[in-house]
N, C-alpha and C positions, 0 to 999 in steps of 0.2 A: 557384714561378716563374710569372710571367704569360706566357702563350703569345705575346702580341703583341711582347714585347721579346726573344724568343729569336733570337740570331744564328746559332748552330750547334746542330743537333740530331743527335746520333749515336744510332741506334736499333738495338740488338741486333746489332752487327756481329761477324762471325767473320772472322779473318784467318788465311790459310794461306800458309806459305813453301814454295817448291819442290814445290808440289802435295801435300805430305804432312805438314808440321809445323804443327800447329794452335797458334797463339800467343794469339789473342784469342778468348774464348768467350762471346759474347753481351754485349758491352760497350755500355752505354747511358749517355749523359751529355748535359747541355745547358749551353750557354754563353750567358748573357744579354748583350745589347749593353752595352758600357761597364763590364764587370766583369772581375775577375781570378779565374780558376778554376784550381785546382791539381789535377794528377793525381799522386798520391803512391804510394810503394811502393818496395820494394828493387830491387836489380839483377835484371833478367830478369823483372820483373813484367808487362811489356808497355806501359810508359809511352811509350817512343820509337815503338813500332809504332803506338800509337793516334794520335800526332801525324802520323806518316807516312801513315796511312790518310786523315787529314783533308786533308793537303797533296798527296796523290797522288804521294808519293815511293816508294811500296811497290814499284812495278814495277822500279825500279833495283836492288832487293834480291831480286828474284824472288818478291815477295809479292803477294797480291791479297785484296780483300774478297770473300768467297764467300757471305756471308749478311748480312741487315740493310740499313740505309740510312743515308746521311749527307746532311743537308740544310743548305744555307747560305741563310738567309732564305727557306726553303720550297722552294728549288731543289735537286733531286738532283744531287750533284756527284761521285759515285763514278767516273764515266766521263770526267770532264774531265781535261785535261792539267795539269801543274804550272804552266805558263805561263798557262793559263786561270784558275787559282786566284790567281795574282799579279795578273792583271787585275781580279779581283773583290776585291782588297785583302787576301788571306790570304797572309802571308809567314812562312816558317819560319826560325828561327835554330837551326842544327844544334848538337848537342853538340860540345864540343871546340874551340870558337872557330875556326871554319874561315875565316880571313882569307886573302887572296892574299898570300903571304909576300913576294914580290918587289916588290909595289906599296907605295906610301906609304899612310899612314893616310887621307889625303884622297882618293887614287885609289881606295882600297877603298870609301870612303863614296860617291863619285860613281858607282861601279859599281852601287850599289843603286838609282840613279835611271835606269838604262838604259831601263826600260819607260815612263818618264814621257813624256807628250805635251803637257804644259802649259807648255813653254818654259824657257829657261835662267834667266830671272829668278825663276821659281817654285822651280826646283831650288836656286838660290843662297839663297833665303829659307829653304828647308828645311835646307840645309847649316848656315846660321847658327844655326838653331834647335837642330840636333844639337850644335853646339859649345857652345851655351848650357847644354844638359843635361849634356854631357860636356866640361867645360873642359879636362880632361887631354888629350883628343883634339886640341883646338886647339893645345896646347903641342907635341904630337908630330905635327902634321899632315904634316910633310915627312919624317918618319922611316919607313924601311921597316918594314912590319908585323912581319917576322921578328925585328927587333931591339927590339921593345917587350915589356912585361911581359904575363903571362897576364891580369891584370886589364884592361890597356889593350886587349888583343886581344878580350876579351869585350865591352867597351864598344864597340869598333869593329864587332863583329858585330851588336850590337843597333842601333847607329847606322846601319849600312848598311841594315838592315831598315826603319828609319824613313824613309830616303831615298825609299822607294817609296810613301810616304804610305799606309800600311796601315790597314785597318779592324780587322784582328785579327792579332796576332803569336803564333805558336806558338813557345814558348821551351823548348828542350830542355836540361835540366840546367845552368842558368846558374851554379850554385855549384861545378861540378866543378873540382877542382884549384886553387881560389882560397883565399887567406887569409880568415879570418872577417870582417875589417874591409872587405875589398874586396867580399865577398859582400853585406854589409849595404849598401854603397854602391850596388851594382848593383840590389838590390831596392828601395832608396829611389827610384832613378831610374825603375824600372818603375812604382812607385806614383804617382810624379809624372806620368809620361806618361799613365797611366790617368785620373787625376783632372783634369789640366789639358788634355790633348789628346784625351781620350775614346777612347784606344786600348784595345781589348779584348785581354786576354791569356789564353791557355790555356798553362799551363806544366807541364812534367813535372819533378819534383824529388825527389831522395832525401832532401834536408835538410828533413824534415817540419816541424821546429820553425820554421825560417825561413820556409818557404812559407806556413804557417798564420798567421804574423804579418801577412803582406801580402796574402793572398788573401781573397776574399769567400766562396768556397765551395770544398769539396774533395771529391775522389773517391779512395778508397784501392783500389789494384789489387793483387791477389795471384794469381800463376799465371794471368794472363790474364783474370781475373774481377774485377768490382767487388764488394768485400766490405763496404764501408761508404761512406756519403757524408753530407754535411750542411754547414751553415754552418761556416765556418772556426772561429768562436768555440766552437761546440758540439763540434767534433772536438778542439779544444785541451783542452777540459775533460772529454772522455770518458776514463774510467779505463782502458779497454782500449787506446785510442790512446796514452795517456800511457805505459802499460807497454811496449807492443810497438813503438811508433814514436818516442816522445820520450825513452825511457830514463829514465823517472821512477817506476819501480816502487818502492814503499816497503817497508821492513822486510824480512821474509822474502820474497824475490822468488819468485813462483810460477813453475812451469814452464809452458810454452806449453800443454801438455796439461791442466793443472789449472784453466785459466780456463774454467769451464763456460759462462758466458754467451757468451763469445767462440766457444767450440767449437760452440755451438748455431747461431750465425750462420754458421759456416764448415763445418757438417757435410757439405754437398754438395761440399766441396773434397777430402774425405778420399779 
C-alpha cells in the first residue's frame, strides 16, 4: 500500500479492559482512502474492540489503548473524544442495529445530521441521496423504527451514519441476524457507496465469505492478534482460509492441529 493514500494507520495497539483483561495484542492494520477493508474472525477475536479503539468508544466499556498508536491522516487520535472523531468524518455503525426505537425512520436519519453545519438544504440533499440508496427506507420513512424489520433497521443505521457526510464508516457485524438475501443487499449498497461516493469502510464481520466478496483487503484476527492478512482475492483462494473460515475443506477434513503450515504461522498463539 502506498503511504500517501493511507487514511487510517493502526500500529501495534494493545487494548486492556478494566485494567486487567488484555484483549488486543499488538494489532496493526492500514486502511487506504476509498477502499473497503474487512476485519475477519470468530466471536471474541477482538474485531469490535478494534473498531472501538479507532472510534474512541472504548472508555464507555472501561477499556483503553495502552500501547501502540492510531493515526488518521497522520494525526494521533487515541486521546480524542468520540465527537472529535465524528467531526473528522469517522462514524461507527454499532452491531445490533441500534436505532432509536420510538422515532420514525426519517427522524432516525435526521439524527445522524445533528453535527452538520452546512445548512438545511445540504442535509435535505443528503437525505434524498440516502433514500436513493435505500428505497425501502423511503417507503417506511414515517414508520416507527421499532416496527420495521431487522434488515430495514440495519439500512437505517447505515443511512444515519451517511447523514453525517462521513469520510470513513466503521461497520460492525452488518450481517448479524439478517437473512442471506438482505445481507447481500446491504453489502451491495456498501460497495455502491464506496465506488460512487468514495466512502471508505472498515468493517468487522464473521461472515468471511460475504466480506471477502466485497472487500479490497482483509485482516484475520484470532485471540486478539492478526494471524493473516492480504488482498481479499488472495485470502479467498488461500487453502487455510478456505478450510477454517469458509468451510470449504475437501475430502478427509483435517483437524486444526494437523494443518502444519497453518500451525507454523500460529505457533506463537499456542
